[in-house]
KOLTI-815561 format. One record per residue: z, x, y of N, C-alpha, C, O, CB in turn. Coordinates in steps of 0.2 Angstrom, whole numbers, padded with zeros to 4 digits, always signed. Glycine has a CB too. Layout:
KOLTI-815561
ZXYZXYZXYZXYZXY...
//
This chain:
KOLTI-815561
-0064+0029-0042-0067+0023-0043-0062+0018-0047-0058+0019-0052-0074+0024-0048-0062+0012-0044-0059+0006-0046-0062+0003-0051-0067+0000-0050-0057+0002-0040-0059+0003-0057-0063-0001-0063-0058-0008-0065-0060-0013-0068-0065+0003-0069-0052-0007-0063-0047-0012-0065-0042-0013-0060-0040-0008-0057-0043-0010-0071-0039-0019-0059-0034-0021-0053-0029-0025-0057-0030-0030-0060-0037-0025-0047-0023-0023-0056-0017-0026-0059-0014-0030-0053-0013-0027-0048-0012-0020-0061-0012-0036-0055-0008-0041-0050-0002-0043-0054-0003-0047-0058-0013-0047-0048+0004-0041-0052+0010-0044-0055+0012-0050-0052+0012-0051-0046+0016-0039-0055+0013-0055-0056+0014-0062-0054+0022-0065-0056+0024-0063-0061+0008-0067-0057+0025-0069-0052+0031-0071-0054+0031-0078-0054+0036-0081-0055+0037-0068-0049+0026-0082-0053+0025-0089-0053+0026-0092-0046+0025-0098-0046+0031-0092-0058+0027-0089-0041+0027-0092-0035+0022-0091-0030+0018-0085-0031+0034-0090-0031+0020-0095-0025+0015-0093-0020+0016-0087-0017+0011-0084-0015+0015-0098-0015+0023-0084-0016+0024-0078-0013+0020-0072-0017+0017-0068-0014+0032-0077-0013+0021-0073-0024+0019-0067-0028+0011-0068-0028+0007-0063-0028+0021-0067-0036+0008-0074-0027+0001-0075-0027-0002-0073-0021-0008-0074-0020-0001-0082-0029+0002-0070-0016-0001-0068-0010-0005-0062-0010-0008-0060-0005+0004-0068-0004-0004-0058-0016-0008-0052-0018-0015-0054-0020-0019-0050-0020-0004-0048-0023-0016-0060-0022-0022-0061-0025-0029-0060-0020-0034-0057-0023-0022-0069-0028-0029-0063-0014-0035-0062-0010-0037-0055-0010-0043-0054-0011-0034-0065-0003-0032-0050-0009-0034-0043-0008-0037-0041-0015-0041-0037-0015-0028-0039-0005-0034-0042-0020-0036-0040-0026-0044-0042-0028-0048-0039-0030-0032-0043-0032-0045-0049-0026-0051-0051-0027-0056-0048-0022-0062-0047-0024-0051-0059-0027-0054-0046-0017-0059-0043-0012-0061-0036-0016-0067-0034-0016-0055-0041-0005-0056-0033-0018-0058-0026-0022-0062-0028-0028-0067-0024-0029-0051-0023-0024-0061-0032-0032-0064-0034-0038-0072-0036-0036-0077-0034-0039-0061-0039-0042-0073-0040-0031-0079-0042-0029-0084-0037-0027-0089-0036-0030-0078-0047-0023-0081-0032-0024-0086-0026-0021-0086-0021-0026-0091-0017-0026-0083-0024-0013-0081-0020-0030-0081-0014-0035-0083-0015-0042-0085-0011-0045-0074-0011-0036-0083-0022-0044-0084-0024-0050-0078-0023-0055-0079-0024-0061-0090-0021-0053-0072-0022-0052-0067-0020-0056-0064-0027-0059-0065-0032-0057-0062-0018-0052-0061-0026-0065-0058-0032-0069-0051-0033-0066-0047-0028-0065-0058-0031-0078-0049-0039-0065-0043-0041-0063-0038-0042-0069-0040-0046-0073-0044-0047-0058-0032-0039-0069-0027-0040-0074-0022-0044-0071-0019-0042-0066-0024-0034-0077-0020-0051-0073-0014-0054-0070-0009-0053-0076-0010-0054-0082-0015-0062-0069-0002-0051-0073+0003-0050-0078+0009-0054-0075+0011-0054-0069+0005-0042-0079+0013-0056-0080+0020-0059-0079+0025-0055-0083+0023-0054-0089+0021-0066-0080+0030-0053-0082+0035-0049-0086+0040-0054-0087+0043-0058-0083+0037-0043-0082+0043-0054-0094+0048-0059-0096+0055-0054-0095+0057-0050-0099+0047-0061-0104+0057-0055-0089+0062-0051-0087+0063-0052-0079+0068-0050-0076+0061-0043-0088+0058-0056-0076+0058-0058-0069+0063-0063-0068+0064-0068-0072+0050-0061-0066+0067-0062-0062+0072-0067-0061+0070-0073-0059+0073-0078-0059+0078-0065-0056+0064-0073-0055+0060-0079-0054+0056-0081-0059+0052-0077-0061+0057-0079-0048+0056-0087-0062+0052-0089-0069+0046-0095-0067+0047-0099-0062+0057-0092-0075+0042-0095-0071+0036-0099-0069+0038-0106-0071+0035-0111-0069+0029-0097-0074+0043-0107-0076+0045-0114-0077+0049-0118-0071+0047-0124-0070+0050-0113-0083+0054-0114-0069+0058-0117-0063+0055-0116-0057+0055-0120-0052+0065-0115-0063+0052-0110-0056+0050-0108-0049+0057-0106-0044+0056-0105-0038+0045-0114-0045+0062-0106-0047+0068-0104-0043+0070-0097-0044+0071-0094-0049+0074-0108-0045+0071-0093-0038+0073-0086-0038+0080-0086-0040+0084-0090-0038+0071-0082-0032+0081-0080-0044+0088-0079-0046+0090-0083-0052+0096-0081-0054+0091-0080-0041+0087-0087-0055+0089-0091-0061+0085-0088-0067+0079-0087-0068+0087-0098-0060+0090-0087-0072+0088-0083-0078+0088-0089-0084+0092-0093-0084+0093-0078-0081+0083-0090-0088+0083-0095-0093+0079-0091-0099+0076-0086-0098+0079-0101-0091+0081-0093-0105+0078-0091-0111+0071-0092-0111+0068-0096-0108+0082-0093-0116+0067-0087-0115+0060-0088-0116+0059-0091-0123+0057-0088-0128+0057-0081-0115+0059-0098-0123+0058-0101-0129+0051-0103-0129+0047-0102-0124+0062-0107-0129+0049-0108-0134+0042-0109-0134+0039-0114-0128+0034-0113-0126+0040-0113-0141+0043-0117-0125+0041-0121-0119+0040-0117-0113+0036-0118-0109+0045-0128-0118+0045-0112-0113+0044-0108-0106+0038-0104-0107+0035-0102-0102+0050-0104-0105+0037-0101-0114+0031-0096-0114+0025-0100-0113+0020-0098-0110+0030-0093-0121+0025-0106-0116+0019-0111-0115+0017-0112-0107+0011-0112-0105+0020-0118-0118+0023-0114-0103+0022-0114-0096+0020-0108-0092+0016-0108-0087+0028-0117-0092+0022-0102-0095+0020-0096-0092+0012-0094-0093+0009-0092-0089+0024-0090-0095+0010-0096-0100+0003-0095-0102-0002-0100-0098-0007-0099-0096+0002-0095-0110+0001-0106-0097-0003-0111-0094-0004-0109-0086-0009-0109-0083-0001-0117-0094+0001-0107-0083+0002-0105-0077-0003-0099-0076-0008-0099-0071+0009-0103-0074-0003-0093-0079-0007-0087-0079-0015-0089-0080-0019-0088-0076-0005-0081-0084-0016-0093-0085-0023-0096-0087-0026-0100-0081-0032-0099-0080-0022-0100-0094-0022-0104-0078-0024-0108-0073-0027-0103-0067-0032-0104-0064-0018-0112-0070-0022-0098-0065-0024-0093-0060-0030-0089-0062-0035-0088-0058-0017-0088-0059-0030-0087-0068-0036-0083-0070-0042-0086-0070-0047-0083-0069-0035-0081-0077-0042-0093-0071-0048-0097-0071-0051-0098-0065-0057-0098-0064-0047-0104-0074-0046-0099-0059-0049-0101-0052-0051-0094-0050-0056-0094-0046-0043-0104-0048-0048-0089-0051-0049-0082-0048-0056-0080-0051-0061-0077-0048-0043-0077-0050-0058-0081-0058-0064-0080-0061-0070-0083-0057-0074-0080-0055-0063-0083-0069-0069-0090-0057-0073-0093-0052-0075-0091-0046-0081-0092-0044-0071-0099-0052-0070-0088-0043-0071-0085-0036-0075-0079-0036-0080-0078-0032-0064-0084-0032-0073-0074-0041-0076-0068-0041-0082-0067-0045-0086-0062-0045-0071-0063-0042-0083-0073-0049-0089-0072-0054-0088-0067-0059-0093-0066-0063-0095-0069-0050-0082-0065-0061-0080-0061-0067-0074-0064-0071-0071-0068-0068-0078-0053-0064-0074-0062-0077-0068-0064-0080-0062-0061-0079-0062-0055-0077-0070-0064-0087-0056-0064-0079-0050-0061-0077-0046-0061-0083-0045-0066-0087-0047-0066-0073-0042-0056-0085-0038-0055-0090-0030-0057-0087-0028-0056-0082-0039-0048-0093-0026-0059-0093-0019-0060-0091-0015-0059-0097-0017-0060-0103-0017-0067-0087-0009-0057-0095-0004-0054-0101+0003-0056-0100+0005-0056-0094-0005-0048-0101+0007-0058-0104+0014-0058-0104+0017-0052-0107+0016-0050-0113+0017-0065-0107+0022-0049-0102+0025-0043-0105+0033-0044-0106+0035-0049-0103+0023-0036-0100+0035-0040-0110+0042-0040-0111+0046-0034-0110+0042-0029-0110+0044-0041-0118+0053-0034-0107+0056-0028-0106+0058-0028-0098+0056-0032-0094+0052-0021-0109+0062-0022-0097+0062-0021-0089+0056-0022-0086+0051-0020-0088+0065-0014-0087+0056-0025-0080+0050-0026-0076+0046-0020-0074+0040-0020-0076+0051-0029-0070+0050-0015-0070+0045-0009-0068+0043-0005-0074+0037-0003-0074+0049-0004-0063+0047-0004-0079+0045-0001-0085+0040-0004-0089+0035-0001-0091+0051+0000-0089+0040-0011-0089+0034-0014-0093+0027-0013-0089+0022-0011-0092+0034-0022-0093+0028-0015-0082+0022-0014-0078+0019-0006-0079+0013-0005-0080+0024-0015-0071+0023-0002-0078+0021+0006-0079+0017+0007-0085+0011+0009-0086+0027+0011-0079+0020+0004-0091+0017+0005-0098+0010+0001-0097+0005+0004-0100+0022+0001-0103+0010-0004-0095+0003-0008-0095-0002-0004-0091-0007-0003-0093+0003-0016-0091+0000-0001-0085-0005+0003-0081-0007+0008-0085-0013+0010-0086-0001+0006-0074-0003+0011-0089-0004+0018-0093-0010+0015-0098-0015+0018-0098+0004+0020-0097-0007+0010-0103-0012+0009-0108-0018+0005-0106-0023+0006-0110-0008+0004-0113-0018+0002-0101-0025-0002-0099-0028+0002-0094-0034+0000-0091-0023-0009-0096-0026+0008-0093-0030+0013-0087-0031+0009-0081-0037+0008-0079-0038+0016-0090-0026+0007-0078-0027+0002-0072-0028+0008-0066-0025+0013-0065-0019-0003-0070-0033+0005-0062-0036+0009-0056-0031+0008-0050-0030+0013-0046-0043+0007-0055-0029+0002-0049-0025+0001-0042-0021-0006-0044-0023-0011-0047-0030+0000-0035-0014-0005-0041-0009-0012-0042-0009-0014-0035-0009-0011-0030-0002-0010-0044-0010-0021-0035-0010-0025-0029-0004-0030-0030-0004-0034-0034-0016-0029-0028+0001-0029-0026+0007-0034-0026+0010-0036-0020+0008-0033-0015+0013-0030-0030+0014-0041-0020+0017-0044-0014+0023-0040-0012+0026-0037-0016+0019-0052-0015+0025-0040-0006+0031-0036-0003+0035-0041+0002+0032-0044+0006+0030-0029-0001+0041-0041+0003+0044-0044+0009+0043-0040+0015+0041-0044+0020+0051-0044+0008+0044-0034+0015+0041-0030+0021+0047-0030+0026+0050-0025+0028+0035-0033+0024+0048-0036+0030+0052-0036+0036+0058-0033+0035+0061-0030+0040+0054-0043+0038+0062-0033+0028+0069-0030+0027+0067-0023+0024+0072-0020+0022+0073-0035+0022+0062-0020+0024+0060-0014+0023+0059-0014+0015+0059-0018+0011+0067-0009+0025+0057-0008+0013+0054-0007+0006+0059-0007+0000+0057-0008-0005+0050-0001+0005+0066-0007+0003+0071-0008-0002+0072-0015-0004+0076-0016-0008+0077-0004+0000+0068-0020+0000+0069-0026-0002+0062-0029-0005+0060-0034-0003+0071-0030+0003+0058-0025-0009+0051-0026-0010+0052-0032-0015+0058-0034-0017+0047-0020-0014+0046-0035-0017+0046-0041-0021+0049-0038-0028+0048-0033-0030+0039-0043-0021+0053-0043-0031+0057-0042-0038+0061-0036-0036+0062-0032-0041+0052-0040-0044+0064-0036-0030+0070-0031-0030+0067-0024-0029+0064-0022-0024+0075-0031-0036+0068-0019-0034+0066-0013-0034+0061-0011-0038+0060-0005-0040+0071-0009-0036+0057-0016-0040+0051-0015-0044+0045-0012-0041+0042-0007-0044+0049-0022-0046+0044-0014-0035+0039-0009-0032+0041-0003-0031+0037+0002-0033+0037-0012-0025+0047-0001-0029+0049+0006-0028+0049+0009-0035+0048+0015-0036+0056+0007-0024+0051+0006-0040+0051+0009-0047+0045+0011-0050+0044+0016-0054+0054+0004-0050+0040+0006-0048+0033+0008-0051+0030+0013-0047+0026+0017-0051+0028+0002-0050+0031+0015-0041+0028+0019-0037+0031+0026-0039+0028+0031-0039+0029+0018-0030+0038+0026-0040+0041+0032-0042+0038+0035-0048+0037+0041-0048+0049+0031-0043+0037+0032-0053+0035+0034-0060+0027+0034-0061+0025+0036-0066+0038+0030-0065+0023+0031-0056+0016+0030-0058+0012+0034-0052+0014+0034-0046+0015+0022-0058+0007+0037-0054+0002+0040-0050-0003+0035-0048-0008+0037-0045-0001+0046-0052-0003+0029-0049-0008+0024-0048-0007+0021-0041-0001+0020-0039-0008+0018-0052-0012+0021-0037-0010+0019-0030-0009+0011-0030-0012+0008-0034-0016+0020-0025-0005+0009-0026-0002+0003-0025-0003-0001-0018+0000+0002-0013+0006+0003-0026-0006-0006-0018-0008-0010-0012-0002-0015-0011-0003-0020-0015-0014-0013-0011+0003-0014-0006+0007-0019-0004+0005-0024+0001+0003-0023+0007+0013-0015-0002+0005-0031-0002+0003-0036+0003+0009-0040+0006+0013-0042+0003-0001-0041-0001+0009-0042+0012+0014-0045+0015+0012-0053+0014+0006-0055+0017+0014-0043+0023+0015-0058+0011+0013-0065+0011+0012-0068+0018+0016-0066+0023+0018-0069+0007+0007-0072+0018+0006-0076+0025+0006-0083+0024+0006-0085+0018-0001-0074+0028+0007-0086+0029+0008-0094+0029+0001-0097+0025-0005-0095+0027+0009-0098+0037+0002-0101+0021-0003-0104+0017-0004-0101+0010-0009-0103+0006-0010-0104+0021+0000-0095+0009-0001-0093+0002-0007-0088+0001-0011-0087+0006-0002-0098-0003-0007-0086-0006-0013-0082-0007-0017-0084-0013-0020-0080-0017-0011-0076-0008-0017-0091-0015-0020-0093-0020-0028-0092-0020-0031-0092-0015-0017-0100-0021-0031-0092-0026-0037-0090-0027-0041-0095-0022-0039-0101-0021-0040-0091-0034-0047-0093-0019-0051-0098-0015-0053-0094-0009-0058-0096-0006-0048-0104-0013-0050-0088-0007-0052-0084-0002-0051-0077-0003-0046-0076-0006-0049-0087+0005-0055-0073-0001-0054-0066-0001-0052-0063+0006-0054-0065+0011-0060-0063-0004-0048-0057+0005-0046-0054+0011-0051-0049+0014-0054-0045+0010-0040-0050+0009-0052-0049+0020-0057-0045+0022-0054-0038+0025-0050-0038+0029-0062-0049+0027-0056-0033+0022-0053-0026+0025-0058-0022+0028-0062-0019+0024-0050-0022+0019-0059-0021+0034-0064-0018+0037-0061-0011+0041-0065-0007+0043-0067-0023+0042-0055-0011+0042-0052-0005+0045-0046-0002+0042-0041-0006+0040-0050-0006+0053-0046+0004+0040-0040+0007+0037-0038+0013+0040-0041+0018+0041-0042+0009+0030-0031+0013+0043-0028+0018+0046-0024+0023+0042-0021+0020+0037-0023+0016+0051-0025+0029+0042-0022+0035+0037-0019+0039+0042-0022+0043+0045-0028+0039+0033-0012+0039+0042-0008+0044+0046-0008+0050+0042-0007+0050+0036+0000+0041+0047-0009+0056+0045-0009+0063+0041-0004+0067+0045-0004+0067+0052-0016+0066+0041+0000+0071+0042+0004+0076+0046+0003+0083+0045+0006+0087+0047+0011+0076+0044-0003+0084+0041-0004+0091+0040-0002+0094+0033-0004+0100+0032-0002+0095+0045+0002+0090+0030+0004+0092+0023+0000+0090+0018-0004+0085+0018+0011+0090+0023+0000+0093+0012-0004+0092+0006-0001+0085+0003-0004+0080+0001-0004+0098-0001+0006+0083+0004+0008+0077+0002+0005+0072+0006+0002+0067+0003+0016+0077+0004+0005+0072+0012+0002+0066+0016-0006+0065+0014-0008+0060+0014+0002+0067+0024-0009+0071+0012-0017+0070+0011-0018+0067+0004-0023+0066+0002-0020+0077+0011-0013+0066+0000-0014+0063-0007-0016+0056-0006-0019+0053-0011-0008+0063-0011-0016+0052-0001-0018+0046+0000-0026+0045+0002-0029+0040+0002-0014+0043+0005-0029+0052+0004-0035+0051+0007-0040+0049+0002-0045+0045+0003-0037+0058+0010-0039+0051-0004-0044+0050-0010-0044+0042-0012-0049+0039-0012-0043+0054-0017-0038+0039-0013-0038+0032-0014-0041+0028-0009-0044+0023-0010-0032+0030-0016-0038+0030-0003-0041+0026+0003-0048+0027+0004-0051+0022+0007-0038+0029+0009-0051+0032+0002-0058+0033+0003-0062+0029-0002-0068+0027-0002-0060+0041+0003-0058+0029-0008-0063+0024-0013-0062+0017-0011-0067+0013-0012-0060+0024-0021-0056+0015-0008-0056+0008-0006-0060+0006+0000-0063+0001+0001-0049+0007-0004-0061+0012+0005-0065+0010+0010-0073+0010+0009-0077+0007+0012-0063+0015+0015-0074+0014+0003-0081+0015+0001-0083+0008-0002-0088+0005+0000-0081+0020-0004-0079+0005-0006-0081-0001-0010-0082-0007-0005-0086-0011-0005-0075-0003-0015-0076-0007+0000-0075-0013+0005-0080-0012+0012-0079-0016+0016-0068-0013+0007-0083-0006+0012-0087-0005+0018-0083-0004+0024-0085-0005+0030-0091-0010+0020-0077-0001+0024-0072-0001+0029-0072+0006+0032-0074+0011+0029-0065-0002+0026-0070+0006+0039-0070+0012+0043-0063+0015+0042-0058+0012+0042-0071+0011+0050-0063+0022+0041-0056+0025+0040-0055+0028+0047-0059+0031+0050-0057+0030+0034-0049+0028+0049-0046+0031+0055-0041+0036+0053-0035+0033+0052-0044+0026+0060-0042+0042+0054-0037+0047+0053-0033+0049+0059-0035+0050+0065-0041+0054+0051-0026+0048+0058-0022+0049+0064-0017+0054+0063-0013+0054+0057-0018+0042+0066-0016+0058+0068-0011+0063+0068-0007+0062+0074-0009+0061+0080-0014+0070+0068+0000+0061+0074+0005+0060+0079+0008+0067+0081+0010+0071+0077+0011+0055+0077+0007+0068+0088+0010+0074+0091+0017+0071+0095+0016+0068+0100+0005+0079+0096+0023+0073+0093+0028+0072+0097+0029+0077+0103+0028+0083+0103+0034+0071+0092+0031+0074+0109+0031+0079+0115+0035+0085+0114+0041+0085+0111+0033+0075+0121+0032+0090+0116+0036+0097+0115+0040+0099+0122+0036+0099+0127+0032+0103+0113+0046+0100+0122+0049+0102+0128+0053+0109+0126+0055+0111+0121+0055+0097+0130+0054+0112+0132+0057+0119+0133+0062+0119+0139+0062+0116+0144+0051+0125+0133+0066+0125+0138+0071+0126+0143+0067+0129+0149+0064+0134+0148+0077+0130+0141+0069+0126+0155+0066+0129+0161+0070+0135+0163+0074+0137+0160+0067+0124+0166+0068+0138+0169+0070+0144+0172+0076+0142+0178+0077+0147+0182+0064+0148+0175+0079+0137+0178+0084+0135+0183+0089+0140+0182+0091+0143+0177+0087+0128+0182+0093+0142+0188+0098+0148+0187+0104+0145+0185+0108+0148+0181+0099+0152+0195+0106+0139+0188+0113+0137+0187+0113+0132+0180+0117+0132+0175+0116+0133+0193+0109+0127+0181+0109+0122+0176+0102+0122+0172+0097+0121+0176+0109+0115+0180+0102+0124+0166+0096+0124+0162+0092+0117+0163+0094+0112+0162+0097+0125+0156+0085+0118+0164+0081+0112+0165+0076+0111+0158+0074+0116+0156+0077+0112+0173+0076+0105+0157+0071+0104+0151+0065+0102+0154+0064+0097+0158+0074+0098+0146+0060+0105+0152+0053+0104+0154+0048+0103+0149+0048+0106+0143+0050+0111+0159+0043+0099+0150+0038+0097+0145+0033+0103+0145+0031+0106+0150+0034+0090+0146+0032+0106+0138+0029+0111+0137+0021+0109+0136+0019+0108+0130+0032+0115+0131+0017+0110+0141+0010+0108+0141+0006+0113+0136+0001+0110+0133+0008+0109+0148+0008+0119+0137+0004+0124+0133+0006+0123+0125+0001+0123+0121+0006+0132+0134+0011+0121+0124+0013+0120+0116+0009+0113+0114+0007+0113+0109+0021+0119+0115+0009+0109+0118+0006+0103+0118-0002+0104+0116-0005+0101+0111+0006+0099+0124-0004+0108+0120-0012+0110+0119-0013+0113+0113-0018+0112+0110-0015+0114+0125-0009+0118+0111-0010+0121+0105-0010+0117+0099-0015+0117+0095-0006+0127+0103-0005+0112+0099-0004+0107+0093-0010+0102+0093-0011+0100+0088+0002+0103+0095-0013+0101+0099-0019+0096+0099-0025+0100+0097-0029+0097+0093-0020+0092+0106-0026+0106+0098-0032+0110+0095-0031+0110+0088-0036+0109+0084-0031+0118+0098-0025+0112+0085-0024+0113+0078-0025+0106+0075-0028+0105+0069-0017+0116+0076-0023+0101+0078-0024+0094+0075-0031+0093+0075-0034+0091+0069-0020+0088+0079-0034+0093+0080-0042+0092+0080-0046+0096+0074-0051+0093+0071-0045+0094+0088-0044+0102+0074-0048+0106+0068-0045+0103+0061-0049+0102+0057-0046+0114+0068-0039+0101+0060-0037+0099+0054-0039+0092+0052-0041+0091+0046-0029+0099+0054-0040+0087+0057-0043+0081+0055-0050+0080+0055-0054+0076+0052-0040+0075+0060-0053+0086+0058-0060+0086+0058-0063+0089+0051-0068+0086+0048-0063+0091+0064-0059+0093+0048-0060+0096+0041-0060+0090+0036-0065+0090+0032-0055+0100+0039-0056+0086+0036-0054+0080+0032-0060+0075+0033-0064+0073+0029-0046+0077+0033-0061+0074+0040-0066+0069+0041-0073+0071+0039-0077+0067+0037-0067+0067+0049-0074+0078+0040-0081+0080+0038-0082+0079+0030-0088+0078+0028-0083+0087+0040-0077+0080+0026-0078+0079+0018-0079+0072+0017-0083+0070+0013-0071+0082+0014-0075+0067+0020-0076+0060+0019-0083+0058+0021-0086+0053+0018-0071+0056+0023-0085+0060+0027-0092+0058+0029-0098+0061+0025-0103+0058+0024-0093+0061+0037-0096+0066+0021-0100+0068+0016-0101+0064+0010-0105+0064+0006-0098+0076+0014-0095+0060+0009-0096+0055+0004-0098+0048+0006-0097+0044+0002-0090+0053+0001-0101+0048+0012-0104+0042+0014-0100+0037+0018-0102+0032+0020-0108+0039+0009-0094+0039+0020-0089+0035+0023-0090+0036+0031-0092+0041+0034-0082+0037+0021-0088+0030+0034-0088+0030+0042-0081+0032+0043-0076+0028+0041-0090+0023+0047-0079+0037+0048-0073+0040+0049-0072+0041+0056-0076+0044+0059-0072+0046+0045-0066+0039+0059-0064+0040+0065-0058+0045+0065-0054+0046+0061-0063+0034+0069-0057+0049+0071-0051+0053+0072-0047+0051+0078-0050+0050+0084-0053+0061+0072-0041+0051+0077-0036+0050+0083-0031+0054+0083-0027+0055+0078-0034+0044+0083-0029+0058+0089-0024+0062+0090-0020+0058+0096-0022+0058+0102-0026+0069+0091-0013+0056+0094-0009+0053+0099-0002+0056+0100+0001+0059+0095-0009+0046+0097+0001+0054+0105+0007+0058+0107+0013+0052+0107+0011+0046+0109+0006+0061+0115+0018+0054+0106+0024+0049+0106+0028+0049+0100+0027+0052+0095+0021+0042+0108+0033+0044+0100+0037+0043+0093+0032+0040+0088+0028+0036+0090+0042+0038+0094+0033+0044+0082+0029+0042+0077+0027+0035+0075+0021+0033+0074+0031+0046+0071+0033+0031+0074+0031+0024+0072+0028+0020+0077+0023+0017+0075+0038+0020+0070+0030+0020+0083+0028+0016+0089+0020+0019+0091+0017+0015+0094+0033+0017+0095+0019+0025+0090+0012+0028+0090+0007+0025+0085+0002+0023+0087+0012+0035+0089+0009+0025+0079+0005+0022+0073+0004+0015+0074-0001+0012+0073+0008+0024+0066+0009+0011+0076+0009+0004+0077+0004+0002+0083+0000-0003+0082+0016+0000+0079+0004+0006+0088-0001+0005+0093-0008+0007+0091-0013+0004+0093+0001+0010+0100-0009+0013+0087-0016+0014+0084-0018+0008+0080-0024+0006+0080-0016+0021+0080-0014+0006+0075-0016+0000+0071-0018-0006+0075-0023-0010+0073-0010-0001+0066-0014-0008+0080-0017-0013+0085-0023-0012+0088-0028-0016+0088-0012-0014+0090-0023-0005+0091-0029-0004+0095-0036-0004+0091-0041-0005+0093-0029+0003+0100-0035-0002+0085-0041-0001+0080-0042-0008+0077-0048-0008+0074-0040+0003+0075-0038-0013+0077-0038-0019+0074-0038-0018+0066-0042-0021+0063-0043-0023+0076-0033-0013+0064-0033-0011+0057-0031-0017+0052-0028-0022+0054-0027-0006+0056-0033-0016+0046-0032-0021+0041-0028-0018+0036-0024-0022+0033-0038-0024+0037-0027-0012+0035-0024-0009+0031-0021-0002+0034-0024+0001+0037-0028-0008+0025-0014+0000+0032-0012+0006+0034-0010+0010+0026-0007+0007+0022-0006+0006+0039-0013+0016+0026-0013+0020+0020-0007+0026+0021-0008+0030+0026-0020+0023+0019-0003+0027+0017+0001+0033+0017+0003+0035+0010+0003+0031+0005+0008+0031+0022+0005+0042+0010+0008+0044+0003+0015+0044+0003+0019+0045+0008+0005+0051+0002+0018+0044-0003+0025+0045-0004+0027+0051-0008+0022+0054-0011+0029+0038-0008+0033+0053-0007+0035+0059-0011+0037+0058-0018+0037+0063-0022+0041+0063-0008+0038+0051-0020+0038+0049-0027+0045+0049-0029+0049+0044-0029+0034+0054-0031+0047+0055-0033+0054+0055-0037+0060+0051-0033+0063+0048-0036+0056+0062-0038+0060+0052-0026+0066+0050-0023+0066+0043-0020+0070+0041-0017+0067+0055-0018+0060+0040-0022+0059+0033-0020+0057+0032-0013+0055+0037-0009+0065+0029-0021+0058+0026-0010+0056+0024-0003+0060+0028+0002+0057+0028+0008+0056+0017-0001+0065+0031+0001+0069+0034+0007+0066+0041+0008+0068+0044+0013+0077+0034+0005+0062+0043+0004+0059+0050+0005+0051+0050+0005+0048+0055+0003+0061+0054-0001+0049+0046+0010+0041+0046+0010+0039+0052+0015+0043+0055+0019+0038+0039+0014+0033+0053+0014+0030+0059+0017+0032+0060+0024+0031+0066+0027+0023+0058+0016+0034+0055+0028+0035+0055+0035+0042+0053+0036+0044+0050+0041+0031+0051+0038+0047+0055+0031+0054+0054+0032+0054+0046+0032+0052+0043+0027+0057+0057+0039+0057+0043+0037+0058+0035+0037+0053+0032+0040+0053+0026+0041+0064+0033+0041+0048+0035+0042+0042+0032+0046+0038+0027+0042+0037+0021+0045+0037+0039+0049+0037+0028+0036+0034+0023+0032+0038+0016+0030+0035+0011+0029+0030+0026+0026+0044+0017+0030+0049+0011+0029+0049+0008+0036+0050+0001+0036+0056+0014+0027+0049+0011+0041+0050+0008+0048+0044+0004+0049+0044-0002+0051+0052+0013+0054+0038+0007+0047+0031+0004+0048+0031-0003+0044+0029-0008+0047+0025+0009+0046+0033-0003+0038+0033-0009+0034+0037-0014+0037+0035-0020+0038+0036-0007+0028+0043-0012+0040+0048-0017+0043+0045-0020+0050+0047-0025+0052+0053-0013+0044+0040-0016+0053+0038-0018+0060+0031-0020+0060+0028-0023+0065+0038-0011+0066+0027-0020+0054+0020-0022+0054+0019-0027+0049+0023-0027+0043+0015-0016+0052+0015-0031+0050+0013-0037+0044+0007-0034+0041+0004-0038+0037+0012-0045+0048+0004-0029+0042-0002-0026+0038+0000-0024+0031+0005-0022+0029-0005-0020+0042-0005-0025+0027-0004-0022+0020-0004-0014+0020-0006-0011+0025-0011-0024+0015+0000-0012+0015+0000-0004+0015-0002-0002+0009-0001-0005+0004+0007-0002+0015-0006+0003+0008-0009+0006+0002-0004+0013+0002-0004+0017+0006-0018+0008+0004-0001+0014-0004+0003+0019-0005+0002+0023-0011+0000+0020-0016+0011+0017-0004+0002+0030-0011+0001+0034-0017+0006+0039-0017+0007+0043-0012-0006+0036-0017+0008+0041-0024+0013+0046-0025+0008+0052-0027+0004+0052-0031+0018+0045-0031+0010+0058-0023+0006+0064-0023+0007+0067-0030+0012+0067-0033+0008+0070-0018+0001+0070-0033+0002+0072-0040+0007+0078-0041+0009+0080-0046-0005+0075-0043+0009+0081-0036+0015+0087-0036+0021+0085-0033+0024+0089-0030+0012+0093-0033+0022+0077-0033+0028+0075-0030+0034+0077-0034+0040+0076-0031+0028+0067-0030+0034+0079-0040+0040+0081-0044+0044+0087-0041+0049+0089-0043+0039+0083-0051
//
């Protein structure tokens, strides 16, 4: 259950792109929004210039508080609930993780660059650092033209959930289910089967042949696997679809997202090793670079 939503802000329209998604969640779930700025961010609210470090004197702090108070007031008017804000000190990722822990934050919503991969997420390695050490789900939002200032909420109707049969990949099912339930979204469970080939019986030159029997067996196993998870989710009142597709994983998932008109892709991470060791190898990183969709990510409880 989502009772609190954390939105880290750096004072720029880029960081504010996470606000519509956060407000959509808060509106439907009744969760309280927490706006946070960390005094350690390379982009500051006084200058608005990336990569410029200035001291945090009284004027800078007043500017930061005025900025956060203005965003909080406009967000409160939009969702009809009060919005908290806080200025934190220290290394950014550590300060955010500590705030998540002490305030019992249910979900973090933050902006990410995306096109250059997760290693170039907003505030450098902050997003990766937060997810490595936190078991709180994170919704990464790609900034769009026009910014994300309060005044409109993001509509999330379809959530695609890739699953590979492992317990690691299934860690995302619960938080995606909670999100889907609050927002009235349809969940699409997807399992990708890569084509299976075997050596043929050619006498002189071995031939590589498509293994239809192996493919049929994998499809049967995937159907049963997705069916079990779908049945559990439907028991919780969710609308669930199941899709088994063939091909290269990234391209197949992108096609499913397009075909279903998805609003969010949800995946699990391995955690400790950061973005380079996601549940599907490099699949999630490639998806972030290839898709403009928001990503819901979750570190599995046994990721250590």
